[in-house]
SERO-4910 file (N, C-alpha, C, O; in steps of 0.05 Angstrom, whole numbers):
BEGIN
 pado doro    nc1    nc2    nc3   cac1   cac2   cac3    cc1    cc2    cc3    oc1    oc2    oc3
  Met    A   -205    552   -445   -200    532   -465   -189    507   -452   -167    508   -440
  Asp    A   -204    485   -454   -194    460   -442   -204    437   -459   -211    441   -482
  Ala    A   -206    414   -447   -214    390   -462   -244    386   -463   -253    365   -470
  Thr    A   -259    407   -456   -288    405   -456   -299    425   -476   -284    442   -487
  Gly    A   -325    423   -480   -338    443   -498   -327    442   -526   -322    421   -537
  Pro    A   -322    466   -537   -313    468   -565   -285    455   -569   -278    449   -592
  Trp    A   -270    452   -548   -243    441   -550   -242    411   -545   -220    400   -539
  Ala    A   -265    398   -546   -265    369   -540   -252    353   -563   -241    331   -558
  Gly    A   -251    364   -587   -239    350   -609   -208    352   -609   -198    369   -594
  Arg    A   -195    335   -623   -165    336   -624   -155    343   -651   -131    339   -657
  Arg    A   -172    352   -669   -164    361   -696   -174    389   -701   -197    396   -694
  Phe    A   -157    406   -713   -165    433   -719   -148    443   -742   -128    432   -749
  Thr    A   -157    465   -754   -143    478   -776   -133    505   -767   -146    519   -751
  Val    A   -110    513   -777    -99    539   -773    -96    552   -801    -82    542   -818
  Thr    A   -110    575   -805   -109    589   -830    -96    616   -826   -105    631   -809
  Gln    A    -76    622   -842    -63    648   -841    -71    666   -863    -73    657   -886
  Lys    A    -77    691   -857    -83    711   -877    -64    735   -873    -64    747   -852
  Ala    A    -48    741   -893    -29    762   -891    -40    788   -902    -53    788   -923
  Thr    A    -34    810   -888    -40    837   -898    -14    852   -898      7    842   -890
  Leu    A    -15    877   -906     10    893   -907     22    897   -880     47    898   -877
  Lys    A      5    899   -859     15    906   -833     14    883   -813     28    882   -793
  Thr    A     -4    863   -818     -8    842   -798    -10    815   -811    -16    812   -835
  Asp    A     -4    794   -795    -11    767   -802    -34    759   -783    -32    763   -759
  Arg    A    -55    747   -795    -78    739   -779    -81    709   -780    -77    696   -801
  Tyr    A    -88    698   -757    -90    669   -755   -118    662   -744   -126    672   -723
  Leu    A   -131    644   -758   -158    635   -750   -156    605   -745   -147    589   -762
  Val    A   -164    597   -720   -163    568   -713   -191    558   -711   -208    570   -696
  Thr    A   -198    537   -726   -225    526   -725   -223    496   -720   -204    483   -728
  Gly    A   -244    486   -707   -245    458   -702   -252    442   -728   -261    454   -747
  Val    A   -247    417   -728   -254    399   -750   -275    380   -741   -271    365   -721
  Ala    A   -298    380   -754   -320    362   -747   -314    333   -754   -296    328   -770
  Pro    A   -328    314   -742   -323    286   -747   -324    279   -777   -310    260   -786
  Asp    A   -341    293   -792   -343    287   -821   -321    301   -837   -321    299   -862
  Gly    A   -303    316   -824   -281    330   -838   -287    358   -846   -270    372   -855
  Ser    A   -312    367   -841   -319    395   -848   -308    414   -826   -301    405   -804
  Glu    A   -308    439   -833   -298    459   -815   -318    465   -793   -341    469   -798
  Gly    A   -309    465   -768   -326    470   -745   -325    499   -736   -321    517   -752
  Arg    A   -330    503   -711   -332    530   -700   -304    542   -695   -284    528   -694
  Val    A   -304    569   -693   -279    583   -688   -270    577   -659   -286    579   -640
  Leu    A   -245    570   -656   -234    564   -630   -215    587   -620   -214    592   -596
  Ala    A   -201    599   -638   -183    621   -630   -176    638   -654   -179    630   -677
  Tyr    A   -168    663   -647   -161    682   -668   -138    699   -658   -137    707   -634
  Ala    A   -119    705   -675    -96    722   -667    -87    740   -690    -91    733   -713
  Glu    A    -76    762   -683    -63    780   -702    -35    787   -693    -30    791   -669
  Gln    A    -17    788   -711     10    796   -704     20    818   -723     17    816   -748
  Arg    A     30    840   -711     41    861   -727     68    852   -739     84    840   -726
  Arg    A     72    859   -764     97    853   -777    119    872   -768    114    895   -760
  Phe    A    144    861   -769    168    877   -763    169    888   -734    181    908   -729
  Ser    A    155    874   -715    158    881   -687    184    871   -676    194    850   -685
  Leu    A    196    885   -657    222    878   -646    220    852   -630    236    834   -634
  Lys    A    201    851   -612    198    827   -596    172    813   -604    151    825   -606
  Glu    A    174    786   -607    152    771   -616    133    765   -593    140    754   -572
  Glu    A    107    773   -597     87    767   -577     60    764   -593     54    781   -609
  Leu    A     46    743   -587     22    737   -602      0    730   -583      2    711   -568
  Thr    A    -21    746   -583    -44    741   -565    -67    728   -580    -75    737   -601
  Phe    A    -76    705   -569    -99    691   -581   -124    698   -566   -124    698   -541
  Tyr    A   -145    702   -581   -171    709   -569   -191    686   -575   -185    669   -592
  Thr    A   -213    686   -561   -232    664   -565   -249    667   -590   -262    649   -599
  Asp    A   -248    691   -602   -262    696   -627   -249    719   -642   -232    733   -632
  Ala    A   -259    724   -667   -247    745   -683   -255    773   -673   -243    793   -682
  Asp    A   -274    775   -655   -281    801   -643   -261    809   -621   -262    832   -611
  Lys    A   -243    791   -614   -223    796   -593   -236    804   -566   -226    822   -553
  Ser    A   -258    791   -560   -272    799   -535   -260    786   -510   -264    797   -488
  Gln    A   -245    764   -513   -234    751   -490   -208    737   -497   -206    723   -517
  Val    A   -187    742   -481   -161    729   -485   -163    700   -479   -174    692   -458
  Ala    A   -151    684   -496   -150    655   -491   -122    647   -480   -120    633   -460
  Phe    A   -101    657   -494    -74    652   -485    -55    669   -501    -63    682   -520
  Thr    A    -30    671   -492    -10    688   -504     16    672   -509     24    656   -493
  Val    A     29    678   -532     55    667   -538     75    690   -536     71    711   -549
  Arg    A     96    687   -520    115    709   -515    144    699   -518    152    679   -507
  Glu    A    159    714   -534    188    708   -537    202    712   -511    197    732   -496
  Arg    A    220    694   -504    233    695   -478    253    718   -476    253    732   -455
  Thr    A    268    723   -496    287    745   -496    293    755   -523    294    739   -543
  Leu    A    296    781   -526    302    793   -552    331    788   -560    336    786   -584
  Leu    A    349    786   -541    377    783   -547    384    756   -559    403    753   -574
  Asp    A    369    735   -551    375    708   -561    349    694   -568    337    681   -551
  Pro    A    340    697   -594    314    684   -602    315    654   -598    293    642   -597
  Gly    A    338    642   -597    340    613   -593    330    604   -566    326    580   -561
  Glu    A    326    623   -548    316    617   -521    287    606   -523    278    592   -505
  Gly    A    273    613   -544    246    602   -548    224    620   -539    227    644   -536
  Phe    A    200    608   -536    175    622   -530    160    609   -508    160    584   -506
  Asp    A    149    625   -491    131    615   -469    102    618   -478     95    637   -492
  Val    A     85    599   -469     57    601   -474     43    604   -447     47    588   -429
  Leu    A     27    626   -445     15    633   -420    -16    633   -423    -26    640   -444
  Asp    A    -30    625   -402    -59    626   -403    -69    655   -400    -53    674   -398
  Ala    A    -95    658   -399   -107    685   -398    -99    701   -374    -99    725   -374
  Glu    A    -92    687   -352    -83    700   -327    -53    703   -326    -43    714   -306
  Gly    A    -38    695   -346    -10    697   -346      5    674   -334     30    676   -330
  Asn    A     -8    652   -328      5    629   -317     16    612   -339      4    609   -361
  Pro    A     40    599   -335     52    584   -356     37    558   -363     28    543   -346
  Ile    A     34    554   -389     22    529   -399     44    510   -409     43    486   -406
  Gly    A     64    522   -422     86    506   -433    104    525   -449    103    549   -446
  Ala    A    121    513   -466    140    529   -481    149    513   -505    144    489   -507
  Phe    A    162    527   -524    174    513   -547    198    529   -557    200    553   -552
  His    A    216    515   -570    239    529   -582    249    513   -606    243    489   -609
  Glu    A    262    527   -624    273    515   -648    302    507   -643    318    523   -632
  Arg    A    310    484   -651    338    475   -650    353    487   -674    349    479   -697
  Phe    A    369    508   -669    380    524   -690    397    508   -710    391    508   -734
  Phe    A    417    494   -701    436    480   -719    422    458   -735    427    455   -758
  Thr    A    406    442   -721    391    421   -735    372    433   -756    368    421   -777
  Ser    A    361    456   -750    342    469   -768    354    482   -793    340    490   -811
  Leu    A    380    483   -794    393    494   -818    387    477   -842    386    487   -864
  Val    A    383    451   -838    376    433   -860    348    423   -858    333    422   -878
  Arg    A    339    417   -834    312    406   -830    301    417   -804    310    410   -783
  Ser    A    280    433   -806    270    447   -783    262    427   -761    249    407   -765
  Thr    A    272    434   -736    267    417   -713    258    434   -690    272    454   -683
  Trp    A    236    427   -677    225    443   -655    222    424   -630    218    400   -633
  Val    A    225    436   -607    221    421   -582    197    434   -567    197    458   -562
  Leu    A    178    417   -561    153    426   -548    154    417   -519    157    393   -513
  Glu    A    151    436   -500    154    430   -471    128    435   -457    115    456   -460
  Gln    A    120    415   -441     96    419   -424    103    409   -396    113    386   -393
  Pro    A     97    425   -375    104    416   -348     92    389   -341     68    384   -347
  Gly    A    108    372   -329     98    346   -321     98    325   -343     89    303   -338
  Ala    A    108    332   -366    109    313   -389    136    315   -402    148    336   -402
  Pro    A    145    293   -413    171    294   -428    168    311   -453    147    314   -464
  Asp    A    191    323   -461    191    340   -485    183    324   -510    190    300   -513
  Ala    A    169    337   -528    163    325   -554    179    340   -575    182    364   -574
  Val    A    191    325   -593    208    336   -614    194    334   -641    184    312   -648
  Gly    A    192    356   -655    179    356   -681    199    363   -704    215    381   -702
  Arg    A    197    347   -726    215    351   -749    199    351   -774    177    339   -776
  Glu    A    210    365   -794    198    363   -821    198    335   -831    219    321   -828
  Arg    A    176    326   -841    174    298   -849    191    291   -874    203    270   -875
  Asn    A    191    309   -893    204    304   -919    231    320   -921    230    344   -921
  Arg    A    253    305   -921    279    319   -922    283    335   -948    294    357   -947
  Phe    A    273    324   -970    276    338   -996    261    365   -996    272    385  -1004
  Val    A    236    365   -986    221    389   -985    234    409   -966    233    433   -970
  Ala    A    245    399   -944    259    416   -925    282    431   -938    285    456   -934
  Val    A    298    417   -954    321    430   -968    310    449   -989    321    471   -992
  Leu    A    290    442  -1003    278    459  -1024    267    485  -1011    270    506  -1023
  Arg    A    255    482   -988    244    506   -974    267    525   -965    263    549   -966
  Arg    A    289    513   -957    312    530   -950    323    545   -974    329    569   -972
  Ala    A    324    531   -997    334    544  -1021    315    567  -1029    324    588  -1038
  Trp    A    289    562  -1026    269    583  -1033    273    608  -1016    270    630  -1026
  Asp    A    280    604   -990    283    627   -972    307    645   -981    307    668   -975
  Trp    A    326    633   -995    349    649  -1004    343    665  -1030    358    683  -1036
  Leu    A    322    658  -1043    315    672  -1068    301    698  -1062    288    701  -1041
  Pro    A    304    718  -1079    291    745  -1075    261    743  -1082    252    757  -1100
  Leu    A    246    726  -1068    218    722  -1074    201    727  -1049    183    711  -1043
  Asp    A    206    748  -1035    193    754  -1009    162    754  -1012    148    746   -993
  Leu    A    152    764  -1034    124    767  -1038    111    742  -1049     86    741  -1052
  Val    A    126    721  -1055    116    696  -1067    119    674  -1046    141    666  -1040
  Pro    A     97    665  -1034     99    644  -1013    108    617  -1025    104    612  -1048
  Phe    A    120    601  -1007    127    574  -1015    102    557  -1013     92    550   -992
  Ala    A     90    551  -1037     64    539  -1038     64    509  -1035     43    497  -1030
  Trp    A     87    496  -1038     87    467  -1036     82    458  -1007     92    470   -988
  Pro    A     65    437  -1003     59    429   -976     83    417   -961     99    403   -973
  Tyr    A     84    422   -936    104    409   -919     91    401   -892     70    412   -885
  His    A    104    383   -878     91    370   -855    111    367   -833    135    364   -837
  Phe    A    100    368   -808    116    363   -784    104    341   -768     80    339   -765
  Asp    A    122    324   -758    113    303   -740    127    307   -713    151    309   -711
  Phe    A    110    309   -692    121    311   -664    117    284   -650     96    271   -652
  Gly    A    138    276   -636    137    251   -622    153    252   -597    169    270   -592
  Cys    A    149    232   -580    163    229   -555    168    200   -549    149    184   -548
  Asp    A    193    192   -545    200    164   -540    189    146   -562    180    124   -556
  Gly    A    190    155   -586    181    138   -609    151    137   -613    142    123   -631
  Lys    A    136    152   -597    107    152   -600     98    179   -611    108    200   -603
  Pro    A     78    179   -630     69    204   -641     54    221   -621     39    210   -604
  Val    A     57    247   -622     44    266   -604     26    285   -620      3    290   -611
  Met    A     36    295   -642     20    314   -658     31    315   -686     55    312   -690
  Thr    A     14    319   -706     22    324   -733     11    351   -742    -11    359   -735
  Val    A     27    365   -759     19    390   -771     24    387   -801     46    385   -810
  Asp    A      2    387   -817      4    383   -846     -5    409   -860    -27    418   -858
  Lys    A     14    420   -875      7    444   -891     -7    435   -917      2    417   -930
  Arg    A    -28    448   -923    -44    443   -947    -32    457   -971    -20    479   -967
  Ile    A    -34    446   -994    -23    459  -1018    -40    483  -1025    -65    483  -1022
  Gly    A    -27    505  -1033    -41    529  -1041    -25    554  -1033     -6    552  -1018
  Leu    A    -34    577  -1043    -20    602  -1038    -26    612  -1010     -9    626   -998
  Arg    A    -48    606   -998    -54    614   -971    -44    592   -952    -48    568   -957
  Asp    A    -31    600   -930    -21    581   -911    -44    570   -895    -57    584   -880
  Arg    A    -48    544   -897    -69    530   -883    -58    503   -873    -46    488   -888
  Tyr    A    -62    498   -847    -51    474   -835    -73    457   -822    -91    468   -810
  Leu    A    -70    431   -824    -87    413   -809    -71    402   -786    -50    390   -791
  Val    A    -80    405   -762    -66    396   -738    -82    374   -725   -106    377   -721
  Glu    A    -68    353   -718    -81    330   -704    -64    323   -680    -40    317   -682
  Val    A    -76    325   -656    -63    318   -631    -70    288   -625    -94    281   -624
  Thr    A    -50    272   -621    -54    243   -619    -51    233   -590    -53    209   -586
  Val    A    -46    251   -571    -44    242   -543    -65    258   -527    -70    281   -534
  Pro    A    -77    247   -506    -98    261   -492    -89    283   -473   -105    300   -466
  Asp    A    -63    282   -465    -55    301   -444    -40    326   -454    -31    342   -438
  Leu    A    -38    329   -481    -25    353   -491    -45    376   -491    -67    374   -503
  Asp    A    -38    398   -478    -56    421   -476    -59    433   -505    -40    438   -518
  Leu    A    -84    435   -513    -89    444   -541    -81    473   -546    -75    480   -569
  Arg    A    -79    489   -525    -69    516   -529    -40    515   -537    -31    531   -553
  Leu    A    -25    497   -524      3    494   -531      6    483   -559     24    491   -574
  Ala    A    -11    465   -567    -11    453   -594    -16    475   -615     -3    476   -635
  Val    A    -36    492   -610    -42    514   -628    -19    533   -630    -11    541   -652
  Ala    A     -7    540   -607     16    559   -607     39    548   -624     51    562   -639
  Gln    A     45    522   -620     67    510   -635     61    509   -665     78    514   -682
  Ala    A     36    502   -672     28    501   -700     31    528   -714     41    530   -736
  Val    A     23    550   -700     25    577   -712     55    584   -714     63    598   -733
  Ala    A     71    576   -694     99    582   -695    113    570   -719    132    582   -730
  Leu    A    103    547   -728    115    535   -752    111    552   -777    125    549   -796
  Asp    A     91    569   -776     86    588   -798    100    615   -793    115    624   -811
  Thr    A     96    626   -770    105    654   -767    133    658   -755    145    678   -760
  Phe    A    142    639   -739    169    642   -727    190    625   -740    213    625   -731
  Gln    A    183    612   -761    203    594   -775    227    610   -785    224    628   -801
  Gly    A    250    602   -776    274    613   -787    281    641   -776    298    654   -787
  Arg    A    268    650   -755    274    677   -744    294    675   -722    302    695   -711
***
């Protein structure tokens, strides 16, 4: 997975489908006309696992590993997550800023050789509303209102993640810089869904 072939575009969607035992994520490209393109990656995560690890494959048949997201340590989830290529080499990492995220979720995206990008929820009101929703006994009812994240570095946009309205979690991701590894962008976008608040 690189900047050629099916990954030449800088826009893609992440769709989550929840089952009783797993969360499934399908990543598809976005064609120039806005329609859904080909499958770029697929991942499944077992619920209630002790250590978070998510393997992405090049297709839903899981025939070839594309990259892996791995929690750094079980004892301190704040340490963040590493993103590794198919051979286990580091691509980058990300972590959530715990105290800042108590009110407005904030993530730090790290890529070797590049300054860190910081992503925050765009709408403060929706951020607070989402926190309140998490405290309610509504585990089986998803927070359907759309929310958005903007990642930037030195005042310049790096990536946006926009949640679409609806009961199914679906995100439109747009990478606005040419040097951000798209595997790292996918990993961070999925983390905004599955690792939020853990």
